[in-house]
LOKOL-220833 format. One record per residue: chain; x, y, z of N, C-alpha, C, O in turn. Coordinates in nm, 4 decimals. Last residue first. Layout:
N
rec c: A, nu: X, nv: Y, nw: Z, cau: X, cav: Y, caw: Z, cu: X, cv: Y, cw: Z, ou: X, ov: Y, ow: Z
...
//
This chain:
115
rec c: A, nu: -9.3058, nv: 8.9779, nw: -7.4097, cau: -9.3222, cav: 8.8565, caw: -7.4921, cu: -9.3220, cv: 8.8906, cw: -7.6394, ou: -9.3347, ov: 8.8015, ow: -7.7234
rec c: A, nu: -9.0638, nv: 9.1405, nw: -7.2017, cau: -9.1807, cav: 9.1440, caw: -7.2898, cu: -9.1844, cv: 9.0197, cw: -7.3782, ou: -9.0810, ov: 8.9643, ow: -7.4158
rec c: A, nu: -8.9732, nv: 9.1750, nw: -6.8795, cau: -8.9464, cav: 9.0934, caw: -6.9981, cu: -9.0734, cv: 9.0899, cw: -7.0817, ou: -9.1774, ov: 9.0418, ow: -7.0368
rec c: A, nu: -8.8257, nv: 9.3916, nw: -6.6600, cau: -8.9491, cav: 9.3635, caw: -6.7326, cu: -8.9135, cv: 9.2907, cw: -6.8614, ou: -8.8338, ov: 9.3391, ow: -6.9418
rec c: A, nu: -8.7044, nv: 9.4605, nw: -6.3486, cau: -8.6767, cav: 9.3865, caw: -6.4719, cu: -8.8097, cv: 9.3524, cw: -6.5359, ou: -8.8962, ov: 9.2915, ow: -6.4729
rec c: A, nu: -8.6058, nv: 9.7131, nw: -6.1292, cau: -8.7143, cav: 9.6510, caw: -6.2046, cu: -8.6613, cv: 9.5825, cw: -6.3303, ou: -8.5839, ov: 9.6398, ow: -6.4069
rec c: A, nu: -8.4330, nv: 9.6709, nw: -5.8289, cau: -8.4279, cav: 9.7201, caw: -5.9660, cu: -8.5302, cv: 9.6423, cw: -6.0481, ou: -8.5397, ov: 9.5200, ow: -6.0372
rec c: A, nu: -8.4012, nv: 9.7615, nw: -5.4781, cau: -8.4481, cav: 9.6840, caw: -5.5917, cu: -8.4316, cv: 9.7522, cw: -5.7257, ou: -8.4181, ov: 9.8742, ow: -5.7347
rec c: A, nu: -8.2928, nv: 9.8558, nw: -5.2502, cau: -8.4284, cav: 9.9011, caw: -5.2820, cu: -8.4840, cv: 9.8348, cw: -5.4065, ou: -8.6021, ov: 9.8503, ow: -5.4373
rec c: A, nu: -8.1262, nv: 9.6022, nw: -5.0469, cau: -8.1312, cav: 9.7155, caw: -5.1370, cu: -8.2748, cv: 9.7506, cw: -5.1684, ou: -8.3678, ov: 9.6855, ow: -5.1208
rec c: A, nu: -8.0861, nv: 9.5018, nw: -4.7060, cau: -8.1531, cav: 9.4924, caw: -4.8360, cu: -8.1332, cv: 9.6198, cw: -4.9167, ou: -8.1246, ov: 9.7297, ow: -4.8620
rec c: A, nu: -7.9140, nv: 9.3028, nw: -4.4657, cau: -7.9396, cav: 9.4317, caw: -4.5285, cu: -7.9987, cv: 9.4101, cw: -4.6680, ou: -7.9658, ov: 9.3141, ow: -4.7375
rec c: A, nu: -7.9173, nv: 9.1404, nw: -4.1638, cau: -7.9452, cav: 9.1254, caw: -4.3062, cu: -7.9840, cv: 9.2616, cw: -4.3616, ou: -8.0751, ov: 9.3272, ow: -4.3109
rec c: A, nu: -7.7174, nv: 9.0163, nw: -3.8956, cau: -7.7922, cav: 9.1243, caw: -3.9603, cu: -7.8064, cv: 9.0981, cw: -4.1099, ou: -7.7177, ov: 9.0408, ow: -4.1732
rec c: A, nu: -7.5528, nv: 8.8473, nw: -3.7712, cau: -7.6943, cav: 8.8136, caw: -3.7642, cu: -7.7822, cv: 8.9182, cw: -3.8314, ou: -7.9050, ov: 8.9108, ow: -3.8256
rec c: A, nu: -7.2978, nv: 8.8905, nw: -3.9984, cau: -7.3324, cav: 8.8411, caw: -3.8670, cu: -7.4775, cv: 8.7970, cw: -3.8666, ou: -7.5198, ov: 8.7186, ow: -3.9516
rec c: A, nu: -7.4460, nv: 9.0006, nw: -4.2670, cau: -7.3283, cav: 9.0352, caw: -4.1878, cu: -7.3589, cv: 8.9978, cw: -4.0444, ou: -7.4367, ov: 9.0651, ow: -3.9768
rec c: A, nu: -7.5633, nv: 8.9553, nw: -4.5891, cau: -7.5657, cav: 8.9059, caw: -4.4522, cu: -7.4336, cv: 8.9391, cw: -4.3839, ou: -7.3254, ov: 8.9101, ow: -4.4350
rec c: A, nu: -7.7435, nv: 9.1396, nw: -4.8193, cau: -7.6115, cav: 9.1056, caw: -4.7682, cu: -7.6255, cv: 9.0665, cw: -4.6222, ou: -7.6903, ov: 9.1350, ow: -4.5431
rec c: A, nu: -7.9456, nv: 9.1263, nw: -5.1161, cau: -7.9241, cav: 9.1424, caw: -4.9736, cu: -7.7849, cv: 9.0972, cw: -4.9361, ou: -7.7178, ov: 9.0262, ow: -5.0110
rec c: A, nu: -8.1183, nv: 9.2744, nw: -5.3922, cau: -8.0057, cav: 9.2009, caw: -5.3361, cu: -8.0049, cv: 9.2206, cw: -5.1852, ou: -8.0572, ov: 9.3195, ow: -5.1338
rec c: A, nu: -8.4077, nv: 9.2259, nw: -5.5946, cau: -8.3434, cav: 9.2832, caw: -5.4769, cu: -8.2171, cv: 9.2044, cw: -5.4428, ou: -8.2109, ov: 9.0830, ow: -5.4625
rec c: A, nu: -8.6056, nv: 9.3007, nw: -5.8677, cau: -8.4958, cav: 9.2187, caw: -5.8176, cu: -8.4227, cv: 9.2943, cw: -5.7069, ou: -8.3820, ov: 9.4093, ow: -5.7232
rec c: A, nu: -8.9337, nv: 9.2842, nw: -5.9543, cau: -8.8328, cav: 9.3706, caw: -5.8943, cu: -8.7286, cv: 9.2781, cw: -5.8319, ou: -8.7612, ov: 9.1890, ow: -5.7535
rec c: A, nu: -9.0079, nv: 9.1101, nw: -6.2640, cau: -9.0141, cav: 9.1294, caw: -6.1188, cu: -8.9222, cv: 9.2434, cw: -6.0800, ou: -8.8437, ov: 9.2929, ow: -6.1609
rec c: A, nu: -9.0273, nv: 8.8666, nw: -6.5065, cau: -9.0587, cav: 9.0048, caw: -6.4740, cu: -9.0820, cv: 9.0199, cw: -6.3247, ou: -9.1656, ov: 8.9509, ow: -6.2664
rec c: A, nu: -9.0117, nv: 8.6088, nw: -6.5708, cau: -8.9000, cav: 8.6609, caw: -6.4924, cu: -8.9220, cv: 8.8072, cw: -6.4545, ou: -8.8438, ov: 8.8645, ow: -6.3787
rec c: A, nu: -9.2165, nv: 8.5547, nw: -6.7408, cau: -9.2382, cav: 8.5248, caw: -6.5978, cu: -9.1205, cv: 8.5637, cw: -6.5102, ou: -9.1284, ov: 8.5527, ow: -6.3879
rec c: A, nu: -9.1017, nv: 8.6053, nw: -6.9903, cau: -9.1941, cav: 8.7038, caw: -6.9305, cu: -9.2179, cv: 8.6792, cw: -6.7829, ou: -9.2377, ov: 8.7741, ow: -6.7071
rec c: A, nu: -8.7538, nv: 8.5143, nw: -6.9655, cau: -8.8924, cav: 8.4819, caw: -6.9969, cu: -8.9834, cv: 8.5888, cw: -6.9363, ou: -8.9448, ov: 8.6555, ow: -6.8404
rec c: A, nu: -8.4191, nv: 8.5099, nw: -7.0912, cau: -8.5239, cav: 8.5641, caw: -7.0042, cu: -8.6624, cv: 8.5337, cw: -7.0587, ou: -8.6849, ov: 8.5282, ow: -7.1796
rec c: A, nu: -8.1636, nv: 8.4033, nw: -7.1467, cau: -8.2878, cav: 8.3356, caw: -7.1894, cu: -8.4062, cv: 8.3811, cw: -7.1057, ou: -8.4837, ov: 8.2995, ow: -7.0559
rec c: A, nu: -7.9862, nv: 8.5089, nw: -6.8487, cau: -7.9955, cav: 8.4763, caw: -6.9912, cu: -8.1291, cv: 8.4070, cw: -7.0200, ou: -8.1973, ov: 8.3592, ow: -6.9294
rec c: A, nu: -7.8411, nv: 8.7182, nw: -6.6250, cau: -7.9665, cav: 8.6510, caw: -6.6560, cu: -7.9778, cv: 8.6332, cw: -6.8070, ou: -7.9788, ov: 8.7303, ow: -6.8827
rec c: A, nu: -7.6122, nv: 8.7523, nw: -6.3776, cau: -7.6254, cav: 8.7434, caw: -6.5226, cu: -7.7487, cv: 8.6603, cw: -6.5527, ou: -7.7589, ov: 8.5452, ow: -6.5103
rec c: A, nu: -7.5696, nv: 8.9460, nw: -6.1147, cau: -7.6594, cav: 8.8391, caw: -6.1575, cu: -7.6721, cv: 8.8483, cw: -6.3091, ou: -7.7346, ov: 8.9401, ow: -6.3621
rec c: A, nu: -7.3148, nv: 9.0236, nw: -5.8735, cau: -7.3766, cav: 9.0358, caw: -6.0049, cu: -7.4747, cv: 8.9211, cw: -6.0271, ou: -7.4638, ov: 8.8145, ow: -5.9666
rec c: A, nu: -7.1980, nv: 9.2218, nw: -5.6066, cau: -7.2493, cav: 9.0941, caw: -5.6535, cu: -7.3260, cv: 9.1184, cw: -5.7825, ou: -7.3933, ov: 9.2203, ow: -5.7984
rec c: A, nu: -6.9234, nv: 9.3819, nw: -5.4570, cau: -7.0315, cav: 9.3850, caw: -5.5552, cu: -7.0700, cv: 9.2431, cw: -5.5940, ou: -6.9845, ov: 9.1563, ow: -5.6117
rec c: A, nu: -6.6847, nv: 9.4641, nw: -5.3406, cau: -6.8055, cav: 9.4434, caw: -5.2585, cu: -6.9301, cv: 9.4502, cw: -5.3462, ou: -7.0285, ov: 9.5160, ow: -5.3125
rec c: A, nu: -6.4567, nv: 9.4642, nw: -5.4765, cau: -6.5471, cav: 9.5748, caw: -5.5047, cu: -6.6739, cv: 9.5684, cw: -5.4211, ou: -6.7598, ov: 9.6562, ow: -5.4297
rec c: A, nu: -6.3460, nv: 9.2342, nw: -5.3776, cau: -6.2674, cav: 9.3565, caw: -5.3702, cu: -6.3558, cv: 9.4796, cw: -5.3918, ou: -6.3326, ov: 9.5852, ow: -5.3329
rec c: A, nu: -6.5342, nv: 9.0413, nw: -5.4442, cau: -6.5188, cav: 9.0796, caw: -5.3041, cu: -6.4414, cv: 9.2106, cw: -5.2896, ou: -6.4687, ov: 9.2890, ow: -5.1988
rec c: A, nu: -6.7551, nv: 9.0033, nw: -5.6715, cau: -6.6224, cav: 9.0646, caw: -5.6671, cu: -6.6046, cv: 9.1173, cw: -5.5257, ou: -6.6539, ov: 9.2249, ow: -5.4917
rec c: A, nu: -6.9438, nv: 8.7301, nw: -5.7815, cau: -6.9156, cav: 8.8277, caw: -5.6773, cu: -6.7722, cv: 8.8760, cw: -5.6899, ou: -6.6805, ov: 8.7980, ow: -5.7158
rec c: A, nu: -7.2340, nv: 8.5995, nw: -5.9469, cau: -7.0907, cav: 8.6109, caw: -5.9263, cu: -7.0645, cv: 8.7271, cw: -5.8315, ou: -7.1516, ov: 8.8101, ow: -5.8056
rec c: A, nu: -7.4811, nv: 8.3824, nw: -6.0717, cau: -7.4422, cav: 8.4817, caw: -5.9716, cu: -7.2902, cv: 8.4817, cw: -5.9609, ou: -7.2264, ov: 8.3766, ow: -5.9653
rec c: A, nu: -7.6696, nv: 8.3285, nw: -6.3537, cau: -7.5396, cav: 8.3063, caw: -6.2921, cu: -7.5082, cv: 8.4194, cw: -6.1958, ou: -7.5084, ov: 8.5367, ow: -6.2331
rec c: A, nu: -7.9481, nv: 8.1632, nw: -6.4979, cau: -7.8938, cav: 8.2726, caw: -6.4180, cu: -7.7589, cv: 8.2322, cw: -6.3592, ou: -7.7377, ov: 8.1173, ow: -6.3205
rec c: A, nu: -7.9906, nv: 7.9254, nw: -6.6339, cau: -8.0190, cav: 8.0515, caw: -6.7016, cu: -7.9547, cv: 8.1701, cw: -6.6299, ou: -7.9120, ov: 8.2662, ow: -6.6939
rec c: A, nu: -7.9103, nv: 7.7161, nw: -6.4722, cau: -7.8875, cav: 7.7058, caw: -6.6151, cu: -7.9128, cv: 7.8339, cw: -6.6905, ou: -7.8617, ov: 7.8508, ow: -6.8012
rec c: A, nu: -8.1587, nv: 7.7688, nw: -6.2280, cau: -8.0376, cav: 7.6984, caw: -6.2691, cu: -8.0291, cv: 7.6888, cw: -6.4203, ou: -8.1272, ov: 7.6577, ow: -6.4878
rec c: A, nu: -8.3994, nv: 7.8681, nw: -6.1565, cau: -8.3032, cav: 7.9623, caw: -6.2139, cu: -8.1794, cv: 7.8920, cw: -6.2686, ou: -8.1041, ov: 7.9501, ow: -6.3468
rec c: A, nu: -8.5467, nv: 7.6767, nw: -6.0311, cau: -8.6027, cav: 7.7336, caw: -6.1542, cu: -8.5063, cv: 7.8290, cw: -6.2248, ou: -8.5290, ov: 7.8663, ow: -6.3398
rec c: A, nu: -8.4001, nv: 7.6226, nw: -5.7984, cau: -8.4050, cav: 7.5246, caw: -5.9074, cu: -8.4510, cv: 7.5870, cw: -6.0391, ou: -8.3997, ov: 7.5532, ow: -6.1457
rec c: A, nu: -8.1870, nv: 7.8803, nw: -5.6882, cau: -8.3194, cav: 7.8199, caw: -5.6871, cu: -8.3289, cv: 7.7315, cw: -5.8121, ou: -8.2724, ov: 7.7630, ow: -5.9168
rec c: A, nu: -7.8415, nv: 7.8162, nw: -5.6222, cau: -7.9486, cav: 7.8704, caw: -5.7042, cu: -8.0812, cv: 7.8041, cw: -5.6716, ou: -8.0866, ov: 7.6874, ow: -5.6326
rec c: A, nu: -7.5258, nv: 7.9113, nw: -5.4859, cau: -7.6439, cav: 7.8255, caw: -5.4857, cu: -7.7563, cv: 7.8961, cw: -5.5600, ou: -7.7652, ov: 8.0189, ow: -5.5608
rec c: A, nu: -7.1722, nv: 7.9098, nw: -5.4488, cau: -7.2939, cav: 7.9650, caw: -5.5068, cu: -7.4057, cv: 7.8618, cw: -5.5017, ou: -7.3823, ov: 7.7414, ow: -5.5118
rec c: A, nu: -6.8797, nv: 7.9998, nw: -5.2727, cau: -6.9879, cav: 7.9032, caw: -5.2934, cu: -7.1103, cv: 7.9727, cw: -5.3494, ou: -7.1480, ov: 8.0807, ow: -5.3040
rec c: A, nu: -6.6897, nv: 8.1882, nw: -5.2105, cau: -6.7040, cav: 8.1478, caw: -5.3495, cu: -6.8117, cv: 8.0448, cw: -5.3764, ou: -6.8330, ov: 8.0063, ow: -5.4914
rec c: A, nu: -6.6704, nv: 8.2987, nw: -4.9632, cau: -6.5751, cav: 8.1938, caw: -4.9969, cu: -6.5881, cv: 8.1401, cw: -5.1375, ou: -6.5083, ov: 8.0567, ow: -5.1804
rec c: A, nu: -6.8824, nv: 8.4649, nw: -4.9421, cau: -6.7516, cav: 8.5279, caw: -4.9559, cu: -6.6453, cv: 8.4259, cw: -4.9934, ou: -6.5416, ov: 8.4618, ow: -5.0492
rec c: A, nu: -7.1444, nv: 8.3188, nw: -5.1459, cau: -7.0760, cav: 8.3459, caw: -5.0195, cu: -6.9414, cv: 8.4118, cw: -5.0464, ou: -6.8932, ov: 8.4137, ow: -5.1596
rec c: A, nu: -7.4340, nv: 8.3914, nw: -5.3179, cau: -7.2901, cav: 8.3728, caw: -5.3312, cu: -7.2248, cv: 8.4092, cw: -5.1986, ou: -7.2474, ov: 8.5179, ow: -5.1453
rec c: A, nu: -7.7521, nv: 8.2764, nw: -5.4250, cau: -7.6645, cav: 8.3244, caw: -5.3188, cu: -7.5202, cv: 8.2980, cw: -5.3547, ou: -7.4875, ov: 8.1954, ow: -5.4143
rec c: A, nu: -8.0670, nv: 8.3396, nw: -5.5900, cau: -7.9335, cav: 8.2806, caw: -5.5839, cu: -7.8542, cv: 8.3471, cw: -5.4725, ou: -7.8845, ov: 8.4589, ow: -5.4307
rec c: A, nu: -8.3483, nv: 8.3837, nw: -5.5359, cau: -8.2975, cav: 8.3513, caw: -5.6679, cu: -8.1632, cv: 8.2789, cw: -5.6590, ou: -8.1472, ov: 8.1699, ow: -5.7139
rec c: A, nu: -8.6418, nv: 8.3695, nw: -5.3372, cau: -8.4962, cav: 8.3621, caw: -5.3454, cu: -8.4546, cv: 8.3201, cw: -5.4852, ou: -8.5164, ov: 8.2327, ow: -5.5460
rec c: A, nu: -8.9199, nv: 8.5873, nw: -5.3675, cau: -8.8602, cav: 8.4553, caw: -5.3747, cu: -8.7090, cv: 8.4661, cw: -5.3924, ou: -8.6574, ov: 8.5594, ow: -5.4541
rec c: A, nu: -9.1963, nv: 8.7511, nw: -5.2257, cau: -9.0556, cav: 8.7603, caw: -5.2639, cu: -8.9963, cv: 8.6198, cw: -5.2635, ou: -9.0194, ov: 8.5423, ow: -5.1706
rec c: A, nu: -9.5187, nv: 8.6638, nw: -5.3561, cau: -9.4223, cav: 8.6793, caw: -5.2481, cu: -9.2809, cv: 8.6904, cw: -5.3042, ou: -9.2515, ov: 8.6449, ow: -5.4147
rec c: A, nu: -9.7114, nv: 8.8630, nw: -5.5922, cau: -9.6489, cav: 8.7391, caw: -5.5426, cu: -9.5519, cv: 8.7694, cw: -5.4287, ou: -9.5097, ov: 8.8832, ow: -5.4080
rec c: A, nu: -9.8014, nv: 9.0941, nw: -5.7074, cau: -9.8982, cav: 9.0049, caw: -5.6468, cu: -9.8426, cv: 8.8767, cw: -5.5910, ou: -9.9181, ov: 8.7901, ow: -5.5468
rec c: A, nu: -9.5302, nv: 9.1096, nw: -5.9294, cau: -9.6537, cav: 9.1719, caw: -5.8814, cu: -9.7515, cv: 9.0685, cw: -5.8262, ou: -9.7804, ov: 8.9679, ow: -5.8911
rec c: A, nu: -9.2410, nv: 8.9399, nw: -5.7954, cau: -9.3306, cav: 8.9725, caw: -5.9050, cu: -9.4580, cv: 9.0333, cw: -5.8482, ou: -9.4906, ov: 9.0111, ow: -5.7316
rec c: A, nu: -8.9352, nv: 8.9770, nw: -5.6643, cau: -9.0765, cav: 8.9811, caw: -5.6272, cu: -9.1573, cv: 9.0294, cw: -5.7453, ou: -9.1445, ov: 9.1435, ow: -5.7897
rec c: A, nu: -8.6286, nv: 8.8102, nw: -5.5833, cau: -8.7154, cav: 8.8846, caw: -5.6747, cu: -8.8598, cv: 8.8777, cw: -5.6254, ou: -8.8996, ov: 8.7850, ow: -5.5548
rec c: A, nu: -8.2888, nv: 8.8199, nw: -5.4666, cau: -8.4273, cav: 8.7791, caw: -5.4538, cu: -8.5067, cv: 8.8537, cw: -5.5605, ou: -8.4572, ov: 8.9491, ow: -5.6206
rec c: A, nu: -7.9511, nv: 8.7343, nw: -5.4270, cau: -8.0541, cav: 8.7999, caw: -5.5075, cu: -8.1892, cv: 8.7360, cw: -5.4780, ou: -8.2011, ov: 8.6141, ow: -5.4662
rec c: A, nu: -7.6961, nv: 8.7838, nw: -5.1765, cau: -7.7962, cav: 8.7065, caw: -5.2491, cu: -7.8850, cv: 8.7968, cw: -5.3327, ou: -7.8926, ov: 8.9179, ow: -5.3118
rec c: A, nu: -7.4029, nv: 8.7139, nw: -5.0008, cau: -7.4822, cav: 8.8141, caw: -5.0724, cu: -7.5742, cv: 8.7379, cw: -5.1657, ou: -7.5340, ov: 8.6388, ow: -5.2268
rec c: A, nu: -7.2573, nv: 8.6191, nw: -4.6912, cau: -7.3341, cav: 8.5868, caw: -4.8110, cu: -7.4001, cv: 8.7111, cw: -4.8686, ou: -7.4461, ov: 8.7997, ow: -4.7966
rec c: A, nu: -7.0762, nv: 8.8288, nw: -4.5314, cau: -7.0585, cav: 8.6910, caw: -4.5736, cu: -7.1369, cv: 8.6677, cw: -4.7019, ou: -7.0862, ov: 8.6948, ow: -4.8108
rec c: A, nu: -6.9034, nv: 9.1109, nw: -4.4326, cau: -7.0180, cav: 9.0604, caw: -4.5098, cu: -6.9860, cv: 8.9183, cw: -4.5536, ou: -6.8783, ov: 8.8925, ow: -4.6075
rec c: A, nu: -6.6739, nv: 9.2038, nw: -4.3176, cau: -6.7484, cav: 9.1005, caw: -4.2465, cu: -6.8733, cv: 9.0530, cw: -4.3175, ou: -6.9424, ov: 8.9639, ow: -4.2681
rec c: A, nu: -6.6934, nv: 9.5356, nw: -4.4183, cau: -6.6080, cav: 9.4303, caw: -4.3644, cu: -6.6938, cv: 9.3313, cw: -4.2878, ou: -6.7756, ov: 9.3694, ow: -4.2041
rec c: A, nu: -6.8655, nv: 9.7378, nw: -4.4831, cau: -6.8733, cav: 9.6152, caw: -4.5624, cu: -6.7846, cv: 9.5026, cw: -4.5091, ou: -6.7991, ov: 9.3874, ow: -4.5500
rec c: A, nu: -7.0175, nv: 9.9866, nw: -4.3964, cau: -6.9426, cav: 9.8938, caw: -4.3128, cu: -6.9433, cv: 9.7548, cw: -4.3764, ou: -7.0130, ov: 9.6648, ow: -4.3295
rec c: A, nu: -7.0363, nv: 10.1295, nw: -4.7151, cau: -7.0499, cav: 10.1473, caw: -4.5712, cu: -6.9625, cv: 10.0491, cw: -4.4959, ou: -6.8453, ov: 10.0314, ow: -4.5293
rec c: A, nu: -7.1779, nv: 9.9320, nw: -4.9816, cau: -7.0922, cav: 10.0365, caw: -4.9274, cu: -7.1193, cv: 10.0531, cw: -4.7790, ou: -7.2146, ov: 9.9966, ow: -4.7252
rec c: A, nu: -7.2217, nv: 9.7169, nw: -5.2601, cau: -7.2318, cav: 9.7408, caw: -5.1168, cu: -7.1357, cv: 9.8516, cw: -5.0761, ou: -7.0257, ov: 9.8630, ow: -5.1302
rec c: A, nu: -7.4004, nv: 9.6923, nw: -5.5559, cau: -7.2797, cav: 9.7415, caw: -5.4920, cu: -7.3071, cv: 9.7712, cw: -5.3449, ou: -7.4025, ov: 9.8409, ow: -5.3103
rec c: A, nu: -7.5086, nv: 9.4780, nw: -5.7844, cau: -7.5456, cav: 9.5265, caw: -5.6519, cu: -7.4163, cv: 9.5639, cw: -5.5797, ou: -7.3343, ov: 9.4781, ow: -5.5472
rec c: A, nu: -7.6319, nv: 9.4395, nw: -6.1155, cau: -7.5218, cav: 9.4622, caw: -6.0230, cu: -7.5779, cv: 9.5106, cw: -5.8904, ou: -7.6821, ov: 9.5761, ow: -5.8855
rec c: A, nu: -7.7446, nv: 9.2271, nw: -6.3787, cau: -7.7713, cav: 9.3126, caw: -6.2648, cu: -7.6456, cv: 9.3242, cw: -6.1785, ou: -7.5649, ov: 9.2317, ow: -6.1700
rec c: A, nu: -7.7715, nv: 9.1958, nw: -6.7115, cau: -7.6783, cav: 9.1750, caw: -6.6030, cu: -7.7067, cv: 9.2777, cw: -6.4942, ou: -7.6944, ov: 9.3984, ow: -6.5152
rec c: A, nu: -7.9842, nv: 9.0205, nw: -6.9383, cau: -7.9545, cav: 9.1375, caw: -6.8570, cu: -7.8516, cv: 9.0986, cw: -6.7522, ou: -7.8451, ov: 8.9833, ow: -6.7094
rec c: A, nu: -8.1022, nv: 8.9033, nw: -7.2548, cau: -8.0185, cav: 8.8926, caw: -7.1359, cu: -8.0078, cv: 9.0266, cw: -7.0658, ou: -8.0209, ov: 9.1322, ow: -7.1276
rec c: A, nu: -8.3834, nv: 8.7465, nw: -7.4286, cau: -8.2704, cav: 8.8366, caw: -7.4108, cu: -8.1983, cv: 8.8155, cw: -7.2792, ou: -8.2284, ov: 8.7236, ow: -7.2031
rec c: A, nu: -8.6103, nv: 8.6001, nw: -7.4288, cau: -8.4918, cav: 8.5406, caw: -7.4897, cu: -8.3667, cv: 8.6246, cw: -7.4728, ou: -8.2560, ov: 8.5780, ow: -7.4999
rec c: A, nu: -8.8246, nv: 8.8774, nw: -7.4568, cau: -8.8071, cav: 8.7370, caw: -7.4193, cu: -8.6915, cv: 8.6771, cw: -7.4984, ou: -8.6772, ov: 8.7004, ow: -7.6184
rec c: A, nu: -8.6644, nv: 9.1970, nw: -7.4344, cau: -8.7525, cav: 9.1015, caw: -7.4981, cu: -8.7246, cv: 8.9609, cw: -7.4489, ou: -8.6139, ov: 8.9299, ow: -7.4047
rec c: A, nu: -8.6543, nv: 9.4193, nw: -7.1544, cau: -8.5864, cav: 9.3322, caw: -7.2502, cu: -8.6885, cv: 9.2386, cw: -7.3112, ou: -8.7881, ov: 9.2044, ow: -7.2474
rec c: A, nu: -8.6014, nv: 9.6964, nw: -6.9536, cau: -8.6971, cav: 9.6260, caw: -7.0382, cu: -8.6207, cv: 9.5458, cw: -7.1429, ou: -8.5332, ov: 9.5987, ow: -7.2115
rec c: A, nu: -8.4160, nv: 9.6735, nw: -6.6436, cau: -8.4699, cav: 9.7408, caw: -6.7602, cu: -8.5710, cv: 9.6554, cw: -6.8322, ou: -8.6200, ov: 9.5556, ow: -6.7794
rec c: A, nu: -8.1280, nv: 9.6858, nw: -6.4212, cau: -8.2590, cav: 9.6419, caw: -6.4654, cu: -8.3051, cv: 9.7188, cw: -6.5884, ou: -8.2419, ov: 9.8155, ow: -6.6311
rec c: A, nu: -7.8932, nv: 9.7956, nw: -6.3314, cau: -7.8885, cav: 9.7052, caw: -6.4457, cu: -8.0221, cv: 9.6540, cw: -6.4940, ou: -8.0295, ov: 9.5861, ow: -6.5964
rec c: A, nu: -7.8501, nv: 9.7892, nw: -5.9709, cau: -7.8588, cav: 9.8559, caw: -6.1002, cu: -7.8603, cv: 9.7510, cw: -6.2109, ou: -7.8324, ov: 9.6335, ow: -6.1874
rec c: A, nu: -7.8774, nv: 9.8443, nw: -5.6179, cau: -7.8888, cav: 9.7597, caw: -5.7360, cu: -7.8964, cv: 9.8447, cw: -5.8624, ou: -7.9437, ov: 9.9583, ow: -5.8596
rec c: A, nu: -7.6973, nv: 9.9059, nw: -5.3379, cau: -7.7614, cav: 9.9724, caw: -5.4505, cu: -7.7579, cv: 9.8801, cw: -5.5710, ou: -7.6513, ov: 9.8425, ow: -5.6199
rec c: A, nu: -7.6865, nv: 9.9031, nw: -4.9899, cau: -7.6838, cav: 9.8233, caw: -5.1115, cu: -7.7590, cv: 9.8970, cw: -5.2220, ou: -7.8707, ov: 9.9444, ow: -5.2014
rec c: A, nu: -7.5025, nv: 9.9740, nw: -4.7008, cau: -7.5961, cav: 10.0223, caw: -4.8017, cu: -7.5763, cv: 9.9385, cw: -4.9285, ou: -7.4638, ov: 9.9078, ow: -4.9679
rec c: A, nu: -7.4761, nv: 9.8881, nw: -4.3669, cau: -7.4380, cav: 9.8528, caw: -4.5029, cu: -7.5446, cv: 9.9070, cw: -4.5965, ou: -7.6639, ov: 9.8875, ow: -4.5732
rec c: A, nu: -7.3505, nv: 10.0019, nw: -4.0545, cau: -7.4562, cav: 9.9952, caw: -4.1544, cu: -7.3980, cv: 9.9612, cw: -4.2902, ou: -7.2861, ov: 10.0001, ow: -4.3238
//
């Protein structure tokens, strides 16, 4: 089993920045991709960015240039640096970790961007 705990969310004004963290624990050997998703009220969960254990990163088009995903494999932690935040970025942000054919999710951290 893999446990994921997100942190770093909060309330920020538009144009501000936040850095989210997601720490994995438990059976972390063999985790490949770690990713961030978000879910705004009344909307479906959407993919934000992915970082593989090999260092490859990918972003949803709407996040490119503002969000940066990074990963510390030694700490089994993935980060999401979010800059130039907009009110439409308000959502619960979740991380997940892929290990083989299994996918693990954290419980999420709330990000609220005020206008």
